[in-house]
KOLGU-4560 file (N, C-alpha, C; in nm, 3 decimals, padded with zeros to 5 digits):
<recs>
<n_xx: 00.079 n_yy: -00.118 n_zz: 00.043 ca_xx: 00.016 ca_yy: 00.015 ca_zz: 00.011 c_xx: 00.088 c_yy: 00.154 c_zz: -00.008 mol: A seq: 1 type: MET>
<n_xx: 00.101 n_yy: 00.277 n_zz: -00.090 ca_xx: 00.137 ca_yy: 00.352 ca_zz: -00.112 c_xx: 00.053 c_yy: 00.472 c_zz: -00.065 mol: A seq: 2 type: THR>
<n_xx: 00.028 n_yy: 00.539 n_zz: 00.043 ca_xx: -00.077 ca_yy: 00.673 ca_zz: 00.165 c_xx: -00.020 c_yy: 00.777 c_zz: -00.051 mol: A seq: 3 type: LEU>
<n_xx: -00.117 n_yy: 00.805 n_zz: -00.088 ca_xx: -00.082 ca_yy: 00.951 ca_zz: -00.176 c_xx: -00.184 c_yy: 01.074 c_zz: -00.081 mol: A seq: 4 type: VAL>
<n_xx: -00.119 n_yy: 01.186 n_zz: -00.064 ca_xx: -00.184 ca_yy: 01.278 ca_zz: -00.021 c_xx: -00.157 c_yy: 01.445 c_zz: -00.082 mol: A seq: 5 type: GLU>
<n_xx: -00.289 n_yy: 01.489 n_zz: -00.112 ca_xx: -00.273 ca_yy: 01.568 ca_zz: -00.206 c_xx: -00.328 c_yy: 01.713 c_zz: -00.127 mol: A seq: 6 type: CYS>
<n_xx: -00.233 n_yy: 01.814 n_zz: -00.155 ca_xx: -00.250 ca_yy: 01.967 ca_zz: -00.081 c_xx: -00.297 c_yy: 02.061 c_zz: -00.152 mol: A seq: 7 type: ARG>
<n_xx: -00.369 n_yy: 02.102 n_zz: -00.171 ca_xx: -00.424 ca_yy: 02.221 ca_zz: -00.252 c_xx: -00.359 c_yy: 02.340 c_zz: -00.185 mol: A seq: 8 type: ARG>
<n_xx: -00.273 n_yy: 02.360 n_zz: -00.186 ca_xx: -00.226 ca_yy: 02.527 ca_zz: -00.055 c_xx: -00.244 c_yy: 02.645 c_zz: -00.119 mol: A seq: 9 type: HIS>
<n_xx: -00.287 n_yy: 02.762 n_zz: -00.121 ca_xx: -00.243 ca_yy: 02.857 ca_zz: -00.285 c_xx: -00.197 c_yy: 02.978 c_zz: -00.233 mol: A seq: 10 type: THR>
<n_xx: -00.157 n_yy: 02.948 n_zz: -00.113 ca_xx: -00.015 ca_yy: 03.065 ca_zz: -00.045 c_xx: 00.081 c_yy: 03.025 c_zz: -00.040 mol: A seq: 11 type: THR>
<n_xx: 00.116 n_yy: 02.915 n_zz: 00.047 ca_xx: 00.265 ca_yy: 02.881 ca_zz: 00.056 c_xx: 00.343 c_yy: 02.743 c_zz: 00.014 mol: A seq: 12 type: SER>
<n_xx: 00.488 n_yy: 02.729 n_zz: 00.013 ca_xx: 00.462 ca_yy: 02.586 ca_zz: -00.032 c_xx: 00.462 c_yy: 02.484 c_zz: 00.071 mol: A seq: 13 type: LYS>
<n_xx: 00.469 n_yy: 02.278 n_zz: 00.093 ca_xx: 00.413 ca_yy: 02.257 ca_zz: 00.158 c_xx: 00.587 c_yy: 02.235 c_zz: 00.257 mol: A seq: 14 type: ILE>
<n_xx: 00.571 n_yy: 02.236 n_zz: 00.406 ca_xx: 00.640 ca_yy: 02.233 ca_zz: 00.451 c_xx: 00.707 c_yy: 02.084 c_zz: 00.509 mol: A seq: 15 type: ASP>
<n_xx: 00.853 n_yy: 02.091 n_zz: 00.619 ca_xx: 00.865 ca_yy: 01.977 ca_zz: 00.642 c_xx: 00.761 c_yy: 01.948 c_zz: 00.792 mol: A seq: 16 type: GLN>
<n_xx: 00.707 n_yy: 01.993 n_zz: 00.830 ca_xx: 00.592 ca_yy: 01.929 ca_zz: 00.920 c_xx: 00.479 c_yy: 01.867 c_zz: 00.870 mol: A seq: 17 type: GLU>
<n_xx: 00.484 n_yy: 01.921 n_zz: 00.752 ca_xx: 00.308 ca_yy: 01.841 ca_zz: 00.653 c_xx: 00.378 c_yy: 01.696 c_zz: 00.598 mol: A seq: 18 type: GLN>
<n_xx: 00.516 n_yy: 01.743 n_zz: 00.549 ca_xx: 00.549 ca_yy: 01.619 ca_zz: 00.463 c_xx: 00.627 c_yy: 01.489 c_zz: 00.627 mol: A seq: 19 type: VAL>
<n_xx: 00.652 n_yy: 01.522 n_zz: 00.750 ca_xx: 00.669 ca_yy: 01.438 ca_zz: 00.876 c_xx: 00.512 c_yy: 01.420 c_zz: 00.906 mol: A seq: 20 type: GLY>
<n_xx: 00.428 n_yy: 01.508 n_zz: 00.873 ca_xx: 00.218 ca_yy: 01.431 ca_zz: 00.903 c_xx: 00.265 c_yy: 01.307 c_zz: 00.797 mol: A seq: 21 type: GLY>
<n_xx: 00.296 n_yy: 01.312 n_zz: 00.695 ca_xx: 00.221 ca_yy: 01.171 ca_zz: 00.607 c_xx: 00.345 c_yy: 01.090 c_zz: 00.657 mol: A seq: 22 type: LEU>
<n_xx: 00.475 n_yy: 01.090 n_zz: 00.698 ca_xx: 00.575 ca_yy: 01.001 ca_zz: 00.738 c_xx: 00.484 c_yy: 00.934 c_zz: 00.846 mol: A seq: 23 type: VAL>
<n_xx: 00.475 n_yy: 01.004 n_zz: 00.911 ca_xx: 00.417 ca_yy: 00.896 ca_zz: 01.046 c_xx: 00.282 c_yy: 00.841 c_zz: 00.976 mol: A seq: 24 type: PHE>
<n_xx: 00.182 n_yy: 00.883 n_zz: 00.944 ca_xx: 00.086 ca_yy: 00.803 ca_zz: 00.848 c_xx: 00.111 c_yy: 00.677 c_zz: 00.788 mol: A seq: 25 type: ARG>
<n_xx: 00.246 n_yy: 00.649 n_zz: 00.758 ca_xx: 00.315 ca_yy: 00.593 ca_zz: 00.672 c_xx: 00.336 c_yy: 00.459 c_zz: 00.756 mol: A seq: 26 type: ILE>
<n_xx: 00.452 n_yy: 00.535 n_zz: 00.846 ca_xx: 00.472 ca_yy: 00.395 ca_zz: 00.962 c_xx: 00.325 c_yy: 00.345 c_zz: 01.036 mol: A seq: 27 type: ILE>
<n_xx: 00.228 n_yy: 00.475 n_zz: 01.062 ca_xx: 00.078 ca_yy: 00.403 ca_zz: 01.168 c_xx: 00.032 c_yy: 00.315 c_zz: 01.069 mol: A seq: 28 type: ASP>
<n_xx: -00.005 n_yy: 00.324 n_zz: 00.941 ca_xx: -00.044 ca_yy: 00.232 ca_zz: 00.865 c_xx: 00.022 c_yy: 00.095 c_zz: 00.804 mol: A seq: 29 type: THR>
<n_xx: 00.182 n_yy: 00.131 n_zz: 00.837 ca_xx: 00.224 ca_yy: -00.021 ca_zz: 00.772 c_xx: 00.255 c_yy: -00.009 c_zz: 00.639 mol: A seq: 30 type: GLY>
<n_xx: 00.242 n_yy: 00.100 n_zz: 00.557 ca_xx: 00.284 ca_yy: 00.113 ca_zz: 00.409 c_xx: 00.417 c_yy: 00.122 c_zz: 00.335 mol: A seq: 31 type: ALA>
<n_xx: 00.383 n_yy: 00.086 n_zz: 00.270 ca_xx: 00.540 ca_yy: 00.111 ca_zz: 00.183 c_xx: 00.566 c_yy: 00.214 c_zz: 00.177 mol: A seq: 32 type: GLU>
<n_xx: 00.507 n_yy: 00.306 n_zz: 00.171 ca_xx: 00.561 ca_yy: 00.433 ca_zz: 00.106 c_xx: 00.433 c_yy: 00.535 c_zz: 00.069 mol: A seq: 33 type: GLY>
<n_xx: 00.506 n_yy: 00.695 n_zz: 00.017 ca_xx: 00.435 ca_yy: 00.800 ca_zz: 00.061 c_xx: 00.418 c_yy: 00.836 c_zz: -00.107 mol: A seq: 34 type: GLY>
<n_xx: 00.377 n_yy: 00.916 n_zz: -00.132 ca_xx: 00.321 ca_yy: 01.042 ca_zz: -00.251 c_xx: 00.281 c_yy: 01.162 c_zz: -00.208 mol: A seq: 35 type: LEU>
<n_xx: 00.312 n_yy: 01.290 n_zz: -00.162 ca_xx: 00.251 ca_yy: 01.426 ca_zz: -00.154 c_xx: 00.266 c_yy: 01.459 c_zz: -00.291 mol: A seq: 36 type: MET>
<n_xx: 00.152 n_yy: 01.554 n_zz: -00.311 ca_xx: 00.110 ca_yy: 01.613 ca_zz: -00.372 c_xx: 00.048 c_yy: 01.765 c_zz: -00.383 mol: A seq: 37 type: VAL>
<n_xx: 00.153 n_yy: 01.879 n_zz: -00.452 ca_xx: 00.061 ca_yy: 01.989 ca_zz: -00.442 c_xx: 00.121 c_yy: 02.081 c_zz: -00.619 mol: A seq: 38 type: THR>
<n_xx: 00.003 n_yy: 02.176 n_zz: -00.571 ca_xx: 00.083 ca_yy: 02.236 ca_zz: -00.645 c_xx: 00.137 c_yy: 02.397 c_zz: -00.658 mol: A seq: 39 type: PRO>
<n_xx: 00.244 n_yy: 02.420 n_zz: -00.552 ca_xx: 00.332 ca_yy: 02.483 ca_zz: -00.542 c_xx: 00.432 c_yy: 02.481 c_zz: -00.477 mol: A seq: 40 type: LEU>
<n_xx: 00.463 n_yy: 02.332 n_zz: -00.460 ca_xx: 00.618 ca_yy: 02.281 ca_zz: -00.424 c_xx: 00.621 c_yy: 02.297 c_zz: -00.315 mol: A seq: 41 type: GLY>
<n_xx: 00.787 n_yy: 02.205 n_zz: -00.244 ca_xx: 00.742 ca_yy: 02.230 ca_zz: -00.119 c_xx: 00.874 c_yy: 02.280 c_zz: -00.080 mol: A seq: 42 type: PHE>
<n_xx: 00.886 n_yy: 02.316 n_zz: 00.030 ca_xx: 00.988 ca_yy: 02.385 ca_zz: 00.121 c_xx: 01.115 c_yy: 02.276 c_zz: 00.077 mol: A seq: 43 type: GLN>
<n_xx: 01.218 n_yy: 02.345 n_zz: 00.125 ca_xx: 01.402 ca_yy: 02.269 ca_zz: 00.143 c_xx: 01.353 c_yy: 02.191 c_zz: 00.211 mol: A seq: 44 type: ALA>
<n_xx: 01.357 n_yy: 02.201 n_zz: 00.341 ca_xx: 01.353 ca_yy: 02.105 ca_zz: 00.476 c_xx: 01.260 c_yy: 02.013 c_zz: 00.418 mol: A seq: 45 type: GLY>
<n_xx: 01.126 n_yy: 02.035 n_zz: 00.365 ca_xx: 01.023 ca_yy: 01.921 ca_zz: 00.291 c_xx: 01.074 c_yy: 01.834 c_zz: 00.220 mol: A seq: 46 type: ALA>
<n_xx: 01.155 n_yy: 01.877 n_zz: 00.171 ca_xx: 01.242 ca_yy: 01.738 ca_zz: 00.061 c_xx: 01.316 c_yy: 01.744 c_zz: 00.133 mol: A seq: 47 type: GLU>
<n_xx: 01.370 n_yy: 01.759 n_zz: 00.169 ca_xx: 01.516 ca_yy: 01.678 ca_zz: 00.300 c_xx: 01.376 c_yy: 01.552 c_zz: 00.344 mol: A seq: 48 type: LEU>
<n_xx: 01.340 n_yy: 01.592 n_zz: 00.433 ca_xx: 01.267 ca_yy: 01.495 ca_zz: 00.476 c_xx: 01.206 c_yy: 01.380 c_zz: 00.403 mol: A seq: 49 type: VAL>
<n_xx: 01.100 n_yy: 01.440 n_zz: 00.317 ca_xx: 01.074 ca_yy: 01.337 ca_zz: 00.183 c_xx: 01.225 c_yy: 01.205 c_zz: 00.203 mol: A seq: 50 type: ALA>
<n_xx: 01.286 n_yy: 01.287 n_zz: 00.102 ca_xx: 01.413 ca_yy: 01.218 ca_zz: 00.111 c_xx: 01.466 c_yy: 01.105 c_zz: 00.174 mol: A seq: 51 type: LYS>
<n_xx: 01.521 n_yy: 01.153 n_zz: 00.309 ca_xx: 01.608 ca_yy: 01.063 ca_zz: 00.447 c_xx: 01.397 c_yy: 00.959 c_zz: 00.423 mol: A seq: 52 type: ALA>
<n_xx: 01.331 n_yy: 01.015 n_zz: 00.429 ca_xx: 01.192 ca_yy: 00.871 ca_zz: 00.434 c_xx: 01.120 c_yy: 00.776 c_zz: 00.331 mol: A seq: 53 type: ARG>
<n_xx: 01.237 n_yy: 00.817 n_zz: 00.230 ca_xx: 01.147 ca_yy: 00.817 ca_zz: 00.080 c_xx: 00.996 c_yy: 00.754 c_zz: 00.058 mol: A seq: 54 type: GLN>
<n_xx: 00.979 n_yy: 00.950 n_zz: 00.056 ca_xx: 00.784 ca_yy: 00.946 ca_zz: 00.002 c_xx: 00.862 c_yy: 01.068 c_zz: -00.059 mol: A seq: 55 type: VAL>
<n_xx: 00.785 n_yy: 01.000 n_zz: -00.173 ca_xx: 00.805 ca_yy: 01.098 ca_zz: -00.320 c_xx: 00.714 c_yy: 01.228 c_zz: -00.291 mol: A seq: 56 type: ASN>
<n_xx: 00.749 n_yy: 01.312 n_zz: -00.428 ca_xx: 00.723 ca_yy: 01.483 ca_zz: -00.418 c_xx: 00.638 c_yy: 01.463 c_zz: -00.511 mol: A seq: 57 type: LEU>
<n_xx: 00.533 n_yy: 01.556 n_zz: -00.565 ca_xx: 00.452 ca_yy: 01.531 ca_zz: -00.716 c_xx: 00.461 c_yy: 01.735 c_zz: -00.693 mol: A seq: 58 type: ALA>
<n_xx: 00.454 n_yy: 01.777 n_zz: -00.808 ca_xx: 00.438 ca_yy: 01.926 ca_zz: -00.792 c_xx: 00.332 c_yy: 01.931 c_zz: -00.962 mol: A seq: 59 type: THR>
<n_xx: 00.193 n_yy: 01.985 n_zz: -00.905 ca_xx: 00.117 ca_yy: 01.979 ca_zz: -01.010 c_xx: 00.032 c_yy: 02.147 c_zz: -01.034 mol: A seq: 60 type: LEU>
<n_xx: 00.037 n_yy: 02.191 n_zz: -01.181 ca_xx: -00.010 ca_yy: 02.330 ca_zz: -01.185 c_xx: -00.132 c_yy: 02.329 c_zz: -01.197 mol: A seq: 61 type: ASN>
<n_xx: -00.146 n_yy: 02.390 n_zz: -01.101 ca_xx: -00.291 ca_yy: 02.440 ca_zz: -00.972 c_xx: -00.437 c_yy: 02.432 c_zz: -01.108 mol: A seq: 62 type: PRO>
<n_xx: -00.358 n_yy: 02.389 n_zz: -01.226 ca_xx: -00.492 ca_yy: 02.362 ca_zz: -01.299 c_xx: -00.512 c_yy: 02.275 c_zz: -01.392 mol: A seq: 63 type: ASP>
<n_xx: -00.470 n_yy: 02.138 n_zz: -01.337 ca_xx: -00.419 ca_yy: 01.997 ca_zz: -01.385 c_xx: -00.587 c_yy: 01.954 c_zz: -01.359 mol: A seq: 64 type: ALA>
<n_xx: -00.568 n_yy: 01.913 n_zz: -01.511 ca_xx: -00.700 ca_yy: 01.836 ca_zz: -01.489 c_xx: -00.687 c_yy: 01.665 c_zz: -01.435 mol: A seq: 65 type: THR>
<n_xx: -00.792 n_yy: 01.596 n_zz: -01.410 ca_xx: -00.837 ca_yy: 01.530 ca_zz: -01.306 c_xx: -00.751 c_yy: 01.427 c_zz: -01.425 mol: A seq: 66 type: GLU>
<n_xx: -00.756 n_yy: 01.386 n_zz: -01.581 ca_xx: -00.596 ca_yy: 01.268 ca_zz: -01.629 c_xx: -00.470 c_yy: 01.328 c_zz: -01.595 mol: A seq: 67 type: ARG>
<n_xx: -00.429 n_yy: 01.502 n_zz: -01.623 ca_xx: -00.284 ca_yy: 01.516 ca_zz: -01.577 c_xx: -00.262 c_yy: 01.427 c_zz: -01.422 mol: A seq: 68 type: GLU>
<n_xx: -00.380 n_yy: 01.452 n_zz: -01.385 ca_xx: -00.336 ca_yy: 01.403 ca_zz: -01.192 c_xx: -00.288 c_yy: 01.312 c_zz: -01.211 mol: A seq: 69 type: TYR>
<n_xx: -00.407 n_yy: 01.210 n_zz: -01.282 ca_xx: -00.392 ca_yy: 01.043 ca_zz: -01.249 c_xx: -00.252 c_yy: 01.028 c_zz: -01.350 mol: A seq: 70 type: VAL>
<n_xx: -00.202 n_yy: 01.072 n_zz: -01.391 ca_xx: -00.087 ca_yy: 01.050 ca_zz: -01.517 c_xx: 00.014 c_yy: 01.078 c_zz: -01.417 mol: A seq: 71 type: LEU>
<n_xx: 00.074 n_yy: 01.199 n_zz: -01.385 ca_xx: 00.153 ca_yy: 01.184 ca_zz: -01.269 c_xx: 00.190 c_yy: 01.153 c_zz: -01.207 mol: A seq: 72 type: LYS>
<n_xx: 00.090 n_yy: 01.113 n_zz: -01.095 ca_xx: 00.126 ca_yy: 01.004 ca_zz: -00.958 c_xx: 00.094 c_yy: 00.869 c_zz: -01.020 mol: A seq: 73 type: ILE>
<n_xx: 00.048 n_yy: 00.811 n_zz: -01.094 ca_xx: 00.102 ca_yy: 00.670 ca_zz: -01.163 c_xx: 00.243 c_yy: 00.667 c_zz: -01.202 mol: A seq: 74 type: ALA>
<n_xx: 00.295 n_yy: 00.770 n_zz: -01.281 ca_xx: 00.473 ca_yy: 00.776 ca_zz: -01.347 c_xx: 00.554 c_yy: 00.759 c_zz: -01.172 mol: A seq: 75 type: GLY>
<n_xx: 00.467 n_yy: 00.837 n_zz: -01.063 ca_xx: 00.551 ca_yy: 00.803 ca_zz: -00.897 c_xx: 00.489 c_yy: 00.669 c_zz: -00.883 mol: A seq: 76 type: GLN>
<n_xx: 00.367 n_yy: 00.637 n_zz: -00.863 ca_xx: 00.379 ca_yy: 00.534 ca_zz: -00.803 c_xx: 00.374 c_yy: 00.376 c_zz: -00.863 mol: A seq: 77 type: LEU>
<n_xx: 00.425 n_yy: 00.409 n_zz: -01.021 ca_xx: 00.430 ca_yy: 00.253 ca_zz: -01.007 c_xx: 00.580 c_yy: 00.204 c_zz: -01.110 mol: A seq: 78 type: PHE>
<n_xx: 00.703 n_yy: 00.300 n_zz: -01.120 ca_xx: 00.787 ca_yy: 00.306 ca_zz: -01.110 c_xx: 00.843 c_yy: 00.149 c_zz: -01.092 mol: A seq: 79 type: LEU>
<n_xx: 00.885 n_yy: 00.115 n_zz: -01.221 ca_xx: 00.979 ca_yy: -00.033 ca_zz: -01.169 c_xx: 00.849 c_yy: -00.171 c_zz: -01.182 mol: A seq: 80 type: GLY>
<n_xx: 00.691 n_yy: -00.096 n_zz: -01.231 ca_xx: 00.668 ca_yy: -00.253 ca_zz: -01.267 c_xx: 00.689 c_yy: -00.274 c_zz: -01.394 mol: A seq: 81 type: VAL>
<n_xx: 00.664 n_yy: -00.364 n_zz: -01.404 ca_xx: 00.754 ca_yy: -00.444 ca_zz: -01.526 c_xx: 00.585 c_yy: -00.539 c_zz: -01.611 mol: A seq: 82 type: GLY>
<n_xx: 00.468 n_yy: -00.510 n_zz: -01.569 ca_xx: 00.370 ca_yy: -00.573 ca_zz: -01.589 c_xx: 00.264 c_yy: -00.455 c_zz: -01.647 mol: A seq: 83 type: SER>
<n_xx: 00.167 n_yy: -00.475 n_zz: -01.750 ca_xx: 00.071 ca_yy: -00.381 ca_zz: -01.684 c_xx: -00.056 c_yy: -00.403 c_zz: -01.663 mol: A seq: 84 type: LEU>
<n_xx: -00.105 n_yy: -00.315 n_zz: -01.527 ca_xx: -00.211 ca_yy: -00.294 ca_zz: -01.454 c_xx: -00.315 c_yy: -00.215 c_zz: -01.464 mol: A seq: 85 type: ILE>
<n_xx: -00.451 n_yy: -00.222 n_zz: -01.381 ca_xx: -00.527 ca_yy: -00.117 ca_zz: -01.444 c_xx: -00.538 c_yy: -00.073 c_zz: -01.299 mol: A seq: 86 type: SER>
<n_xx: -00.503 n_yy: 00.095 n_zz: -01.344 ca_xx: -00.474 ca_yy: 00.181 ca_zz: -01.220 c_xx: -00.620 c_yy: 00.173 c_zz: -01.167 mol: A seq: 87 type: PHE>
<n_xx: -00.719 n_yy: 00.192 n_zz: -01.155 ca_xx: -00.835 ca_yy: 00.175 ca_zz: -01.133 c_xx: -00.844 c_yy: 00.085 c_zz: -00.975 mol: A seq: 88 type: ARG>
<n_xx: -00.782 n_yy: -00.027 n_zz: -01.025 ca_xx: -00.875 ca_yy: -00.175 ca_zz: -00.964 c_xx: -00.773 c_yy: -00.126 c_zz: -00.827 mol: A seq: 89 type: GLN>
<n_xx: -00.628 n_yy: -00.099 n_zz: -00.857 ca_xx: -00.565 ca_yy: -00.062 ca_zz: -00.764 c_xx: -00.536 c_yy: 00.051 c_zz: -00.670 mol: A seq: 90 type: LEU>
<n_xx: -00.639 n_yy: 00.165 n_zz: -00.700 ca_xx: -00.626 ca_yy: 00.262 ca_zz: -00.627 c_xx: -00.772 c_yy: 00.253 c_zz: -00.493 mol: A seq: 91 type: VAL>
<n_xx: -00.755 n_yy: 00.311 n_zz: -00.423 ca_xx: -00.852 ca_yy: 00.363 ca_zz: -00.344 c_xx: -00.803 c_yy: 00.489 c_zz: -00.238 mol: A seq: 92 type: GLN>
<n_xx: -00.955 n_yy: 00.567 n_zz: -00.295 ca_xx: -00.944 ca_yy: 00.729 ca_zz: -00.266 c_xx: -00.982 c_yy: 00.766 c_zz: -00.195 mol: A seq: 93 type: VAL>
<n_xx: -00.986 n_yy: 00.865 n_zz: -00.046 ca_xx: -01.030 ca_yy: 00.918 ca_zz: 00.033 c_xx: -01.044 c_yy: 01.021 c_zz: -00.002 mol: A seq: 94 type: LYS>
<n_xx: -01.171 n_yy: 01.120 n_zz: -00.022 ca_xx: -01.116 ca_yy: 01.266 ca_zz: 00.008 c_xx: -01.152 c_yy: 01.350 c_zz: 00.110 mol: A seq: 95 type: VAL>
<n_xx: -01.096 n_yy: 01.416 n_zz: 00.168 ca_xx: -01.075 ca_yy: 01.490 ca_zz: 00.318 c_xx: -01.084 c_yy: 01.610 c_zz: 00.288 mol: A seq: 96 type: ILE>
<n_xx: -01.149 n_yy: 01.725 n_zz: 00.293 ca_xx: -01.195 ca_yy: 01.845 ca_zz: 00.307 c_xx: -01.171 c_yy: 01.882 c_zz: 00.441 mol: A seq: 97 type: THR>
<n_xx: -01.108 n_yy: 02.053 n_zz: 00.460 ca_xx: -01.108 ca_yy: 02.053 ca_zz: 00.561 c_xx: -01.057 c_yy: 02.014 c_zz: 00.612 mol: A seq: 98 type: GLY>
<n_xx: -01.158 n_yy: 02.066 n_zz: 00.745 ca_xx: -01.063 ca_yy: 01.980 ca_zz: 00.907 c_xx: -01.157 c_yy: 01.872 c_zz: 00.905 mol: A seq: 99 type: ASN>
<n_xx: -01.223 n_yy: 01.770 n_zz: 00.820 ca_xx: -01.359 ca_yy: 01.688 ca_zz: 00.830 c_xx: -01.276 c_yy: 01.595 c_zz: 00.980 mol: A seq: 100 type: ALA>
<n_xx: -01.357 n_yy: 01.536 n_zz: 01.045 ca_xx: -01.245 ca_yy: 01.404 ca_zz: 01.124 c_xx: -01.257 c_yy: 01.304 c_zz: 01.043 mol: A seq: 101 type: PRO>
<n_xx: -01.149 n_yy: 01.200 n_zz: 01.091 ca_xx: -01.145 ca_yy: 01.103 ca_zz: 01.025 c_xx: -01.227 c_yy: 00.996 c_zz: 01.042 mol: A seq: 102 type: GLU>
<n_xx: -01.287 n_yy: 00.899 n_zz: 01.001 ca_xx: -01.403 ca_yy: 00.830 ca_zz: 01.087 c_xx: -01.345 c_yy: 00.672 c_zz: 01.146 mol: A seq: 103 type: PRO>
</recs>
């Protein structure tokens, strides 16, 4: 399992605390890794945390379409996969907006 976290910040880059939170969720769930996606990029400290803990980072254009988004993260998630697989069958998406509590 790979955790994917998308943050659509409009005023600032992702910082190391936010990447550290994803690292904690990876450890807590027993996931194999993670990917964080944002339109504004990452601060230097966030990039260091991601590199140290093997979290992939992706920056998307704020106006990216759903297709562009899927292609971008698919390239990050399936690096090294040698056979053709169905992306739809392997991905479970949970969208949390704002400060919605976890179920």
